[in-house]
Backbone bond lengths (Angstrom), bond angles and torsions (degrees), N, CA, C in turn:
res aa  C-N    CA-C-N  psi(-1)  N-CA   C-N-CA  omega(-1)  CA-C   N-CA-C  phi
1 M - - - 1.531 - - 1.469 110.91 -
2 S 1.301 118.10 122.51 1.436 116.02 -178.00 1.549 108.20 -96.93
3 P 1.303 120.09 154.73 1.498 119.60 176.66 1.455 110.92 -71.09
4 A 1.257 118.32 155.06 1.447 127.07 174.12 1.461 111.35 -61.07
5 K 1.392 115.68 136.26 1.376 119.90 179.94 1.578 112.05 -85.02
6 S 1.337 110.87 143.37 1.491 114.86 -173.70 1.559 109.00 -139.48
7 L 1.247 115.29 156.97 1.469 123.43 178.03 1.574 108.74 -124.54
8 L 1.373 111.67 149.22 1.459 117.13 -178.38 1.505 100.90 -105.44
9 I 1.366 117.78 125.77 1.546 126.47 -176.96 1.374 108.36 -131.57
10 P 1.340 116.69 152.71 1.496 121.14 175.73 1.561 114.31 -64.00
11 N 1.284 124.40 142.60 1.359 126.40 -174.51 1.542 115.29 -57.33
12 N 1.319 111.72 -33.62 1.506 114.78 -179.03 1.428 114.43 -76.70
13 A 1.348 118.50 1.07 1.510 126.99 172.79 1.606 111.31 -83.15
14 I 1.250 119.34 -17.40 1.501 127.77 -175.28 1.463 113.34 -94.76
15 V 1.380 112.85 122.66 1.550 114.68 176.24 1.508 99.21 -98.03
16 R 1.328 111.61 131.24 1.548 120.27 173.73 1.554 110.55 -118.78
17 S 1.307 114.88 122.79 1.453 119.95 177.05 1.509 106.75 -125.90
18 T 1.325 118.03 171.63 1.453 119.82 176.68 1.432 114.96 -64.38
19 V 1.324 114.98 -20.82 1.542 118.96 179.72 1.501 117.50 -96.31
20 R 1.382 116.87 -26.85 1.468 118.31 -171.43 1.553 107.46 -164.69
21 Q 1.404 111.45 160.38 1.413 121.05 170.72 1.520 110.76 -121.60
22 Y 1.286 113.16 128.99 1.499 113.13 -175.30 1.552 114.10 -154.95
23 I 1.361 116.83 158.66 1.331 114.99 177.05 1.636 105.30 -116.72
24 I 1.321 112.54 167.24 1.399 115.96 -178.86 1.534 112.25 -114.07
25 T 1.331 114.02 119.81 1.419 119.19 176.02 1.448 113.78 -98.76
26 V 1.434 117.85 155.46 1.521 116.98 -178.45 1.568 102.05 -113.87
27 K 1.421 113.29 129.70 1.409 115.63 176.05 1.496 107.12 -140.30
28 E 1.359 115.21 123.24 1.454 122.90 -174.39 1.653 112.40 53.83
29 G 1.320 111.89 36.95 1.467 120.82 171.24 1.560 112.34 82.54
30 K 1.390 117.85 9.37 1.454 118.16 -179.83 1.433 106.31 -127.93
31 A 1.410 113.41 150.73 1.438 127.15 -177.96 1.592 110.00 -75.58
32 H 1.344 111.81 134.31 1.503 118.67 171.91 1.404 109.46 -128.50
33 L 1.432 118.21 127.17 1.468 118.66 -177.86 1.633 108.72 -91.46
34 V 1.262 116.36 132.35 1.457 122.16 -172.45 1.491 103.23 -125.37
35 D 1.348 114.64 117.68 1.448 125.08 -179.53 1.495 103.28 -67.37
36 I 1.358 115.37 146.79 1.479 120.50 -175.74 1.704 108.07 -143.95
37 K 1.228 110.13 153.25 1.506 113.75 166.08 1.557 102.86 -113.63
38 E 1.369 109.55 144.62 1.537 117.30 178.99 1.536 106.42 -89.88
39 G 1.340 108.35 147.85 1.481 118.49 169.24 1.588 110.58 -117.97
40 L 1.295 115.23 -126.85 1.419 119.72 -175.22 1.497 108.72 -68.11
41 K 1.381 113.80 141.46 1.440 118.35 176.71 1.490 110.18 -120.99
42 T 1.415 110.50 147.28 1.503 119.69 173.71 1.568 104.39 -121.60
43 K 1.386 111.93 -174.79 1.403 111.62 -175.85 1.509 113.92 -72.13
44 D 1.378 117.55 -22.47 1.381 121.27 -176.49 1.473 117.35 -115.91
45 S 1.349 115.44 -17.53 1.426 121.73 -178.65 1.563 118.45 -148.18
46 T 1.301 115.93 161.50 1.520 124.67 -171.74 1.454 108.14 -129.10
47 E 1.371 111.05 137.36 1.529 117.30 170.84 1.550 105.23 -79.85
48 V 1.368 115.82 134.07 1.474 116.56 -176.74 1.574 106.01 -129.39
49 F 1.227 118.15 149.64 1.476 128.54 176.37 1.464 107.22 -117.62
50 G 1.300 114.75 140.48 1.463 117.81 -179.20 1.570 112.13 171.67
51 A 1.302 116.66 -169.87 1.433 121.48 174.31 1.539 111.31 -83.02
52 L 1.397 114.33 68.44 1.401 119.92 -169.92 1.544 107.43 -131.35
53 T 1.378 111.26 150.95 1.488 116.31 174.63 1.592 105.39 -125.53
54 G 1.271 114.41 166.70 1.638 118.18 -177.81 1.584 104.82 -68.94
55 G 1.299 119.47 -13.28 1.513 115.59 -179.63 1.507 115.16 -92.62
56 N 1.340 118.36 2.89 1.406 121.75 -177.37 1.527 113.04 -66.87
57 E 1.165 121.97 134.31 1.557 121.64 171.02 1.391 111.23 -88.32
58 V 1.283 119.80 114.80 1.496 126.53 -170.99 1.534 110.43 -105.39
59 L 1.272 116.67 130.70 1.404 127.84 179.77 1.633 106.78 -69.70
60 L 1.386 119.84 114.38 1.425 118.76 -171.07 1.482 113.78 -77.92
61 H 1.345 117.30 -28.79 1.449 118.74 179.66 1.509 106.30 -113.48
62 A 1.248 116.46 77.29 1.528 122.92 -176.43 1.524 106.62 -84.24
63 T 1.396 114.05 148.55 1.463 122.68 176.71 1.516 106.22 -140.86
64 D 1.258 117.56 158.35 1.507 120.61 175.26 1.507 112.01 -73.41
65 E 1.333 116.64 -4.40 1.529 118.84 178.10 1.559 107.01 -79.38
66 I 1.231 119.84 -17.18 1.509 121.82 -178.64 1.629 103.16 -87.04
67 K 1.297 111.43 124.50 1.457 116.91 -178.61 1.521 110.92 -107.41
68 E 1.324 120.06 165.14 1.402 126.61 178.25 1.590 109.10 -54.35
69 G 1.355 117.62 133.22 1.454 121.87 -178.50 1.522 118.40 76.24
70 T 1.311 118.34 1.32 1.508 123.03 173.21 1.554 104.23 -56.93
71 V 1.366 114.22 139.26 1.460 117.21 169.52 1.458 111.01 -77.93
72 I 1.344 111.01 132.50 1.608 117.17 -178.33 1.492 103.21 -115.29
73 K 1.376 113.68 129.35 1.442 122.23 -176.14 1.534 108.97 -102.26
């Protein structure tokens, strides 16, 4: 059994609401919301677990105003 894979991302890339925690990835110029679970935290970054790979482009200044499919310039 292999350990779960995680990524370290900046804290301001995580959107936290009362219902869920997610990050926003950009694929083909559109926003995709990816649910995550948080792991270890530091002052500047957080370890996250979810359907992510190292090649994902993550929106660094994510907000809950950005919805699935929003065009990102």
